[in-house]
C-alpha positions as CSV (number, residue, x, y, z in Angstrom):
1,M,-24.8,15.5,-47.9
2,D,-23.0,16.8,-44.9
3,S,-26.0,17.2,-42.8
4,A,-29.6,18.1,-42.0
5,T,-28.4,21.6,-40.5
6,E,-25.8,22.1,-44.0
7,P,-27.0,22.5,-47.3
8,G,-26.7,20.5,-50.5
9,V,-25.1,19.5,-53.8
10,L,-27.6,18.8,-56.8
11,C,-26.2,18.0,-59.8
12,H,-25.2,15.5,-62.3
13,F,-23.5,11.9,-61.5
14,E,-20.4,12.2,-63.8
15,D,-20.2,15.9,-62.2
16,A,-20.1,14.0,-58.7
17,T,-18.0,11.6,-59.3
18,R,-15.5,13.3,-61.4
19,D,-15.3,16.2,-58.8
20,F,-15.6,14.3,-56.1
21,E,-12.9,15.6,-54.0
22,L,-13.9,19.0,-54.4
23,L,-17.3,18.8,-53.0
24,S,-16.3,18.3,-49.3
25,N,-13.0,18.9,-47.6
26,R,-15.0,17.2,-44.4
27,P,-13.2,13.6,-44.1
28,E,-16.6,12.2,-44.5
29,L,-19.0,12.9,-47.9
30,Y,-21.8,11.2,-48.5
31,M,-23.7,11.2,-51.9
32,C,-27.0,10.1,-52.4
33,G,-28.6,9.8,-55.9
34,A,-32.3,11.3,-57.1
35,D,-34.7,10.3,-60.0
36,L,-36.5,12.7,-61.9
37,V,-40.3,11.4,-61.8
38,N,-43.1,13.2,-63.2
39,G,-41.2,16.7,-62.7
40,D,-40.4,15.6,-59.4
41,V,-37.2,15.2,-58.0
42,Q,-37.2,12.1,-55.2
43,P,-34.5,10.6,-53.4
44,A,-32.9,6.9,-54.7
45,F,-31.4,5.9,-51.7
46,H,-30.3,2.8,-52.9
47,R,-27.8,5.0,-55.0
48,F,-25.3,5.7,-51.8
49,I,-21.9,6.4,-51.7
50,E,-20.0,7.2,-48.7
51,R,-16.9,8.4,-48.0
52,R,-14.8,8.0,-44.6
53,S,-12.2,9.5,-43.5
54,F,-10.9,10.4,-46.9
55,M,-9.7,6.8,-47.4
56,T,-12.7,4.4,-47.4
57,L,-15.4,4.1,-50.2
58,N,-18.4,2.1,-50.0
59,A,-20.8,2.4,-52.7
60,R,-24.3,1.2,-53.6
61,V,-24.9,2.3,-56.9
């Protein structure tokens, strides 16, 4: 997720963490989890990863 005006990527957690650097060439990158509940995709905001300036990584998984 880069911003509300740009598209995001929906993928498996393992793919996102393996290819973390390929998801965005920006210094800031945010990832939010999603759950499938009764066939509906719902955000899981408690599963959140933040990268700032290519160096700092904060995660709540």
